[in-house]
C-alpha positions in Angstrom: 38.5 268.5 5.6 36.3 270.6 3.4 37.9 273.8 2.2 37.9 275.9 -0.9 40.5 275.1 -3.6 42.2 278.5 -3.0 43.3 277.3 0.5 45.0 274.2 -0.9 46.4 276.2 -3.8 48.0 278.6 -1.2 49.4 275.6 0.6 50.7 274.1 -2.6 52.4 277.5 -3.4 54.0 277.6 0.0 55.2 274.1 -0.5 56.8 275.0 -3.8 58.5 278.0 -2.2 59.8 275.6 0.6 60.9 273.1 -2.0 62.8 275.7 -4.0 64.4 277.2 -1.0 65.4 273.9 0.5 66.9 272.8 -2.8 68.9 276.1 -3.1 70.1 275.8 0.5 71.1 272.2 0.1 72.9 272.5 -3.2 74.5 275.8 -2.2 75.8 274.3 1.1 77.0 271.2 -0.6 78.9 273.1 -3.3 80.3 275.5 -0.8 81.5 272.6 1.4 83.2 270.9 -1.5 84.8 274.1 -2.7 86.0 275.0 0.8 86.9 271.3 1.6 84.8 271.5 4.7 83.5 268.1 5.9 81.0 269.7 8.3 79.3 271.7 5.5 79.2 268.6 3.3 77.7 266.5 6.1 75.1 269.2 6.8 74.1 269.3 3.2 73.7 265.6 3.0 71.5 265.7 6.2 69.3 268.2 4.4 68.7 266.1 1.3 65.7 264.1 2.7 63.9 267.4 3.3 63.6 267.8 -0.5 61.6 264.6 -0.6 59.4 265.9 2.1 58.6 269.2 0.4 58.1 267.4 -3.0 55.5 265.0 -1.4 53.7 267.8 0.3 53.4 269.8 -2.9 51.9 266.8 -4.7 49.4 266.1 -1.9 48.2 269.7 -1.6 47.9 269.9 -5.3 45.8 266.8 -5.3 43.7 268.3 -2.5 43.1 271.3 -4.7 42.0 269.0 -7.6 39.7 267.1 -5.3 38.1 270.3 -4.1 37.6 271.5 -7.7 36.1 268.2 -8.5 33.8 268.4 -5.5 32.6 271.9 -6.5 32.0 270.8 -10.0 30.0 267.8 -8.7 27.9 270.1 -6.5 27.3 272.5 -9.4 26.3 269.6 -11.7 24.0 268.2 -9.0 22.0 271.5 -9.0 21.9 271.9 -12.8 19.1 270.9 -15.2 21.4 268.4 -16.9 21.5 266.3 -13.8 17.8 265.7 -14.2 18.1 264.5 -17.7 18.2 260.8 -18.3 20.9 261.3 -20.9 23.4 262.2 -18.2 22.2 259.7 -15.5 25.4 257.7 -15.7 27.7 260.7 -15.9 27.9 261.1 -12.1 29.6 257.7 -11.7 33.0 258.9 -12.9 33.1 262.5 -11.5 34.9 261.4 -8.1 38.2 260.3 -9.7 40.3 263.0 -7.9 38.7 262.1 -4.6 39.7 258.4 -5.0 43.2 259.4 -6.0 43.5 261.6 -2.9 42.4 258.8 -0.7 45.0 256.6 -2.3 47.7 259.1 -1.7 46.8 259.3 2.0 46.5 255.6 2.3 49.6 254.5 0.3 51.6 257.3 -1.1 52.3 259.2 2.2 53.3 256.0 4.2 55.6 254.9 1.4 57.0 258.4 1.1 57.6 258.3 4.9 59.6 255.1 4.6 61.6 256.6 1.7 62.4 259.7 3.8 63.3 257.6 6.8 65.5 255.4 4.7 67.1 258.4 3.1 68.0 259.8 6.5 69.5 256.5 7.7 71.4 255.9 4.4 72.8 259.5 4.4 73.9 259.2 8.0 75.3 255.7 7.9 77.2 256.1 4.6 78.9 259.3 5.8 79.5 258.2 9.4 82.7 256.0 8.9 84.4 258.8 6.9 83.4 261.4 9.5 84.6 259.2 12.4 88.0 258.8 10.6 88.2 262.6 10.2 87.8 263.0 14.0 91.1 261.3 14.6 92.8 263.9 12.2 93.4 267.5 13.0 90.3 269.6 12.5 90.4 271.5 9.2 89.6 275.2 9.4 88.7 276.6 6.0 90.5 279.7 4.8 87.3 281.7 4.3 85.6 280.7 7.6 83.9 284.2 7.6 81.9 283.2 4.4 80.9 279.9 6.0 79.7 281.8 9.1 77.6 284.0 6.8 76.2 281.1 4.8 75.3 279.2 8.0 73.6 282.2 9.6 71.7 283.0 6.3 70.3 279.4 6.1 69.5 279.4 9.9 67.7 282.8 9.9 65.7 282.3 6.6 64.8 278.7 7.4 63.7 279.4 11.0 61.5 282.3 10.0 60.0 280.3 7.2 59.5 277.4 9.6 57.7 279.7 12.1 55.5 280.9 9.3 54.6 277.4 8.2 54.0 276.3 11.7 51.5 279.1 12.1 49.7 278.0 9.0 49.7 274.4 10.2 47.6 275.4 13.2 44.7 275.4 10.7 43.2 272.0 10.2 43.2 272.3 6.5 47.0 272.9 6.5 47.9 270.3 9.1 50.2 268.5 6.7 52.5 271.6 6.7 53.9 270.4 10.1 56.2 268.1 8.1 57.5 271.0 6.0 58.0 273.1 9.1 60.1 270.2 10.5 62.3 270.1 7.4 62.7 273.9 7.5 63.7 274.0 11.2 66.1 271.1 10.5 67.8 273.2 7.9 67.9 276.1 10.4 69.5 273.9 13.1 72.2 272.7 10.6 72.9 276.2 9.5 73.1 277.5 13.1 75.5 274.7 14.1 77.7 275.4 11.1 77.9 279.1 11.9 78.6 278.5 15.5 81.3 275.9 14.8 83.1 278.2 12.3 82.8 281.1 14.6 84.5 279.2 17.4 87.2 277.9 14.9 87.9 281.4 13.6 91.0 283.3 14.7 89.0 285.4 17.2 88.5 282.3 19.4 90.6 279.6 17.9 88.6 276.6 19.3 88.0 274.1 16.5 86.6 271.3 18.7 83.0 271.7 17.6 84.0 271.9 14.0 86.0 268.7 14.3 83.1 266.7 15.7 80.3 268.4 13.7 80.3 265.9 10.8 79.8 263.0 13.2 77.1 264.9 14.9 75.2 265.6 11.6 75.5 261.9 10.7 74.1 260.7 14.0 71.4 263.4 13.8 70.3 262.1 10.3 70.2 258.5 11.6 68.1 259.7 14.6 65.6 261.4 12.3 65.3 258.3 10.2 64.7 256.1 13.2 62.0 258.5 14.4 60.3 258.3 11.0 60.3 254.5 11.2 58.9 254.6 14.7 56.1 257.0 13.7 55.3 254.7 10.8 54.9 251.7 13.1 52.8 253.8 15.6 50.5 255.0 12.7 49.7 251.4 12.0 48.0 251.0 15.4 46.7 254.6 15.8 42.9 254.8 15.6 41.5 256.7 12.6 38.4 258.9 12.4 36.3 259.0 9.3 37.1 262.0 7.2 40.4 262.7 8.9 43.9 261.8 7.8 46.8 260.8 10.0 49.9 262.9 10.1 52.6 261.3 7.9 55.4 259.4 9.6 58.1 261.8 8.2 56.5 264.6 10.3 59.0 264.8 13.2 57.4 265.5 16.6 60.8 266.6 18.0 61.4 269.2 15.2 57.7 270.3 15.6 58.6 271.7 19.1 61.5 273.7 17.6 59.3 275.0 14.8 56.5 275.9 17.2 58.0 276.7 20.7 54.7 278.2 21.8 53.4 274.7 22.1 56.2 273.9 24.5 55.2 277.0 26.6 51.6 275.8 26.7 52.8 272.4 27.9 55.0 274.0 30.6 52.0 276.0 31.7 49.8 272.9 32.0 52.6 271.1 33.9 52.9 274.0 36.4 49.1 274.1 36.9 49.1 270.4 37.6 51.9 270.5 40.1 50.5 273.4 42.1 47.0 272.2 42.0 45.4 275.4 40.7 45.5 277.5 37.6 48.8 279.4 38.1 48.8 280.5 34.5 45.7 282.6 35.2 47.3 284.7 37.9 48.2 288.3 37.1 51.9 287.8 37.7 52.1 284.8 35.3 50.1 286.7 32.7 52.4 289.7 33.2 55.5 287.6 32.7 54.0 285.8 29.7 52.9 289.0 28.1 56.3 290.6 28.7 58.5 287.6 28.1 59.6 288.8 24.7 60.6 292.2 26.1 62.3 290.7 29.1 64.3 288.3 26.8 65.3 291.2 24.6 66.3 293.2 27.6 68.3 290.3 29.0 70.1 289.8 25.7 70.8 293.5 25.5 72.3 293.5 29.0 74.4 290.5 28.2 75.6 292.3 25.0 76.5 295.4 27.0 78.3 293.3 29.5 80.6 292.2 26.7 82.0 295.7 26.8 83.8 294.8 30.0 86.7 292.5 30.3 89.1 291.5 33.1 92.8 291.1 32.7 94.3 288.8 35.3 97.3 290.0 37.4 99.7 287.8 35.5 98.3 288.8 32.1 98.5 291.6 29.5 95.7 292.4 27.1 95.8 293.5 23.5 92.8 295.7 22.8 91.3 295.2 19.3 88.8 297.5 17.6 87.2 296.0 14.5 90.2 293.6 14.2 92.9 296.4 14.5 95.3 296.7 17.4 94.6 300.0 19.3 96.5 299.5 22.5 97.8 297.3 25.3 96.1 297.0 28.7 97.5 295.9 32.0 95.8 293.9 34.8 92.4 295.1 36.0 89.0 295.9 34.6 89.1 297.0 30.9 86.3 298.7 29.0 86.0 298.2 25.2 83.4 298.3 22.5 80.7 295.5 22.8 81.2 292.3 20.9 81.8 292.0 18.0 83.0 295.5 17.5 85.7 295.3 20.1 87.6 292.4 21.7 90.6 291.9 23.9 93.1 289.0 23.7 94.9 288.2 26.9 98.4 286.6 27.2 100.2 285.4 30.3 102.9 288.1 29.8 104.0 288.1 33.4 104.3 284.4 33.5 107.8 282.9 33.4 108.2 280.8 30.2 110.8 278.2 29.7 112.5 276.1 27.0 115.6 273.9 26.9 118.4 274.1 24.4 121.6 272.1 23.9 121.8 268.3 23.8 119.6 266.0 21.8 116.3 264.4 22.7 117.8 260.9 23.3 118.2 261.6 27.0 114.5 262.0 27.6 113.0 259.6 30.2 111.6 256.6 28.5 110.6 254.8 31.7 113.0 251.9 31.0 115.6 252.7 33.6 118.2 255.3 34.7 119.5 257.7 32.0 123.3 257.6 31.7 125.4 259.8 29.5 127.8 256.9 29.0 125.1 254.8 27.2 125.6 254.0 23.6 122.3 255.9 22.9 124.0 259.1 23.9 126.3 259.0 20.9 123.8 261.0 18.8 124.0 264.1 21.1 124.4 267.5 19.6 128.0 268.2 20.7 129.6 271.6 21.0 133.3 272.4 20.3 135.0 274.1 23.3 138.5 275.2 23.8 141.1 272.7 25.0 144.7 272.8 26.2 145.6 270.3 23.5 145.6 270.8 19.7 142.2 269.2 19.2 139.1 270.9 20.7 137.0 269.1 23.2 133.4 268.0 22.5 130.7 268.5 25.1 126.9 268.3 25.2 125.0 270.5 27.5 121.3 270.9 28.5 120.7 274.6 29.1 117.4 275.9 30.6 116.3 279.3 29.5 113.6 281.2 31.4 112.1 284.4 30.1 109.1 286.7 30.6 107.3 289.0 28.2 108.4 292.7 28.7 106.6 294.2 25.6 103.6 292.2 24.5 103.2 294.0 21.1 106.8 293.3 20.1 106.5 289.8 21.3 103.4 289.1 19.2 105.1 290.5 16.1 107.7 287.7 16.2 105.3 285.2 14.6 101.6 284.3 14.3 99.7 282.4 16.9 100.2 278.6 16.9 97.4 276.0 17.2 94.7 276.4 19.9 96.4 273.9 22.1 99.7 275.9 22.2 99.4 279.5 20.9 103.0 280.3 21.7 104.5 277.4 19.8 105.8 279.3 16.8 107.2 282.2 18.8 108.9 279.9 21.3 110.5 277.9 18.5 112.0 281.0 16.9 113.4 282.1 20.3 114.8 278.6 20.9 116.5 278.4 17.5 118.2 281.7 18.0 119.2 280.7 21.6 120.7 277.4 20.3 123.0 279.2 17.8 124.0 281.8 20.4 124.8 279.1 23.0 127.1 277.3 20.6 129.0 280.5 19.8 129.3 281.6 23.5 130.3 278.2 24.9 133.0 277.7 22.3 135.0 280.5 24.0 135.2 278.4 27.2 137.1 275.3 28.1 135.7 272.0 29.3 137.1 272.7 32.8 135.1 275.9 32.9 131.9 274.0 32.1 132.5 271.2 34.5 134.3 273.2 37.2 133.5 276.2 39.5 133.5 278.6 36.6 130.0 277.4 35.6 128.2 280.6 37.0 130.4 282.7 34.8 129.4 280.7 31.8 125.7 281.0 32.7 126.0 284.7 33.1 127.7 285.0 29.7 125.0 283.0 28.1 122.3 285.1 29.7 123.9 288.4 28.5 124.4 287.0 25.0 120.8 285.7 24.7 119.4 289.1 25.9 121.5 290.9 23.4 120.5 288.6 20.5 116.8 288.7 21.3 116.9 292.6 21.4 119.2 293.1 18.4 118.0 290.5 15.9 114.4 290.0 16.8 113.4 293.0 18.9 111.4 290.3 20.7 110.3 292.3 23.7 111.3 289.5 26.1 113.4 289.7 29.3 115.7 286.8 30.0 115.2 285.9 33.7 117.5 282.9 34.1 119.9 280.8 32.1 121.5 277.7 33.7 123.2 274.6 32.5 121.2 271.7 33.9 123.7 269.1 32.7 127.0 269.0 30.9 128.3 265.7 29.4 131.6 265.0 27.6 131.8 263.1 24.3 130.7 259.6 25.2 132.6 257.2 22.8 136.1 258.3 23.8 135.7 259.6 27.3 133.2 257.1 28.7 135.6 254.1 28.8 138.2 256.1 30.9 135.5 257.5 33.1 134.0 254.0 33.6 137.4 252.6 34.5 137.8 255.1 37.3 134.3 254.4 38.5 134.9 250.6 38.3 138.2 251.0 40.2 136.4 252.9 43.0 133.8 250.3 43.1 136.4 247.5 43.3 138.2 249.4 46.1 135.0 249.9 48.0 134.2 246.2 47.4 137.5 245.1 48.8 137.1 247.4 51.8 133.6 245.9 52.4 135.0 242.4 52.2 137.9 243.1 54.6 135.5 244.7 57.0 133.2 241.8 56.8 136.1 239.4 57.3 137.3 241.4 60.3 133.9 241.4 61.8 133.5 237.7 61.2 137.0 237.0 62.7 136.3 239.2 65.7 132.9 237.6 66.2 134.4 234.1 66.1 137.4 234.9 68.4 135.6 237.0 71.0 132.0 235.9 70.4 130.8 239.5 70.0 132.2 242.4 67.9 131.7 245.0 70.6 133.4 242.9 73.2 136.2 242.1 70.8 136.8 245.8 70.3 136.9 246.3 74.0 139.5 243.4 74.4 141.6 244.9 71.6 141.5 248.3 73.3 142.7 246.7 76.6 145.5 244.9 74.8 146.6 248.1 73.2 146.5 249.7 76.7 148.7 246.9 78.0 151.2 247.5 75.2 151.4 251.1 76.0 151.9 250.3 79.7 154.9 248.1 78.8 156.3 250.8 76.5 156.3 253.4 79.3 157.7 250.9 81.8 154.8 250.3 84.2 155.1 248.3 87.4 154.8 244.6 87.2 151.8 244.6 89.4 150.0 247.0 87.1 150.8 244.8 84.1 149.7 241.7 86.0 146.4 243.4 86.9 145.9 244.5 83.3 146.6 241.0 82.0 144.1 239.6 84.5 141.5 242.1 83.3 142.2 241.1 79.6 141.9 237.4 80.5 138.6 238.0 82.4 137.2 239.9 79.3 138.3 237.1 77.0 136.7 234.4 79.2 133.5 236.4 79.6 133.2 236.8 75.8 133.1 233.0 75.2 134.7 232.9 71.8 137.6 230.9 70.4 140.1 232.9 72.5 138.2 232.0 75.7 138.2 228.4 74.6 142.0 228.4 74.0 142.5 230.1 77.4 140.4 227.5 79.1 142.2 224.6 77.4 145.6 226.2 78.3 144.5 226.5 82.0 143.3 222.9 82.0 146.6 221.7 80.5 148.6 223.7 83.0 146.7 222.1 85.9 147.0 218.7 84.4 150.8 219.0 84.0 151.1 220.5 87.5 149.1 217.6 89.1 151.0 215.0 87.1 154.4 216.4 88.1 153.3 216.6 91.7 152.2 213.0 91.6 155.5 212.0 90.1 157.3 213.9 92.9 155.2 212.1 95.5 156.0 208.7 93.9 159.7 209.5 93.8 159.6 210.5 97.5 157.9 207.2 98.2 160.5 205.2 96.3 163.3 206.9 98.1 161.7 206.1 101.4 161.3 202.5 100.4 164.9 202.2 99.3 166.2 203.7 102.5 164.2 201.3 104.4 165.3 198.1 102.5 167.8 198.9 99.8 168.4 195.3 98.7 164.7 194.4 98.5 164.0 197.6 96.6 166.8 196.9 94.1 165.6 193.4 93.5 162.1 194.6 93.0 163.3 197.1 90.5 165.3 194.5 88.7 162.5 192.0 88.6 160.1 194.7 87.3 162.5 195.6 84.6 163.1 192.0 83.7 159.4 191.5 83.6 159.1 194.3 81.2 161.8 193.1 79.0 160.6 189.5 78.6 157.0 190.4 78.4 156.6 189.5 74.8 159.6 187.1 74.5 159.6 183.3 74.5 160.6 181.5 77.7 162.6 178.3 77.5 162.8 176.0 80.6 166.0 173.9 80.8 167.3 171.6 83.6 170.5 173.6 83.8 170.3 176.9 85.5 172.4 179.4 83.6 174.9 181.4 85.5 174.5 185.0 85.6 177.5 187.2 86.1 177.4 190.8 86.8 180.3 193.0 85.9 180.9 194.8 89.0 183.1 197.3 87.3 180.2 198.5 85.0 179.6 202.3 85.6 175.9 202.7 86.1 174.8 206.4 86.4 172.7 207.2 89.4 169.3 208.3 88.0 167.3 207.8 91.1 169.5 209.4 93.8 170.3 206.0 95.4 173.8 204.6 96.2 176.2 203.7 93.4 175.8 200.2 91.8 179.4 199.3 92.8 178.5 199.7 96.4 175.6 197.4 96.3 176.2 193.7 96.9 174.9 191.4 94.2 172.2 189.0 95.0 173.8 185.5 94.5 
């Protein structure tokens, strides 16, 4: 790369300007971040530190190029002079290429080593700060008090660095200044960091109130630094295998190819044109339409941005919203639903609020009755003892204690008055502070109003009267003490609970008694069903039988005919037998017993008639047979003694023997000698 020393001197001067500018931006951003306690600004400053090394190396290399060119010009001048022809100075030319050797050493060793240093610096800066930045993500995002200054600083760094990067990228198109691509990358990196800081602080400002990007920006900067360091190491490895031409130097590894596109976006446009030509199969970029668009792209972009800027003069307020029109930060009016015209951003803005939406909060009891997912919530639990109780009137000397959960619903009637109650809350809940003020006032008002009522009023049918009294009192307090500009829509007691420690045992005794009574009823019912099922075989049939029995009793009470009673008894017996239960079994056994007795008695009567006929036919023989049968029965189990003398048996004829068989008296019967 043969060029005059002035060109390299110019490149070295530009490098010095870039080095000075980068140092000022880095130190300024770091000090500003420390002063404002802004982690994002500090992380951005640390990510810019390796750029100082890049600029310092480029200044040294370009300065060495200048020395080499001066040395080469001096060598050429010496070669054409008379002194070169003199033998006295024959050996002088051996040492005149010292700067050239030093330049070759810098390209061969200094720039690769410098690339490793830059890559290591990026990785170290990102890795060291990453744990602290990750920890800061879990905490609430810190919005500095002077975020407007941080927006200005970020925009200043972004604009100056980007313009300077574009200027350097234009110089780097010349072969002699090719090394300036690395400086352009460092400048555009600073521009990106400044732009991200300005955008994050703008979003976190009171105008928008979204601190999400500012919260995650330190982590983004750390990862960004690590990525640039990884790219530098990758370029270093690729340079080891990239072929070299004699007389040309490779681009150093710290020259980021990704940042080169941001510094020279026209290269990206050329790449897109080549891709379009390749896809369509012909030179689309040579058509008149493409050239017209390419020639007017800047004007079209400016026109589009201008249209977008003018569109910011229009805003839409939704049907359930009210809008506060701000002009240069000052309130100038209130707008209702519809299309609203204002000055374009940032001169004018409109903040919308869901003014027509019904808002709600709860006052009264403590927070211990919140659902924890462990089971049903009971006011008689021991955990309910820390409730916020209210003194109410009582018929006794001591006032009663109750805890109540009261739901208050309201809507915004005058938005400007409502906004003056307090400042906006966090971005996740802008109405938090105002709602807490209203709730605190409503809590004290509720305790004052409910103390004028009795516990029976709160638990009984007078609850609507209590709710209306609360609603009227809250509306009066909101208007008189706060001038809040809100309209109370509804006030209702969602739950009222007596004091748990003294009332709960008595209440639980009543509940337990009811449960015991219900248990006894259930047991009796089950026992009755079991008895009916066992007696009649089926509960429904048993109930039918009971109904028929009750009908029979009523028939007897009113004196029904015996035939009707007999018919009803027969119907009952039929039903019992058809049911097949214990009653049917008893009836069946009774019938069997009846027929058994009947047949036995009938057989006995038949035997008696046979005996009477036998007696009448042969009285003496019959008597003797009876006598012998009785004697046989008597001596059945007795010992019998046989003797040669026959004992004499005498019968007392005067013995009065009752007639049990219906035969003739014993005194009229002759004894058998």
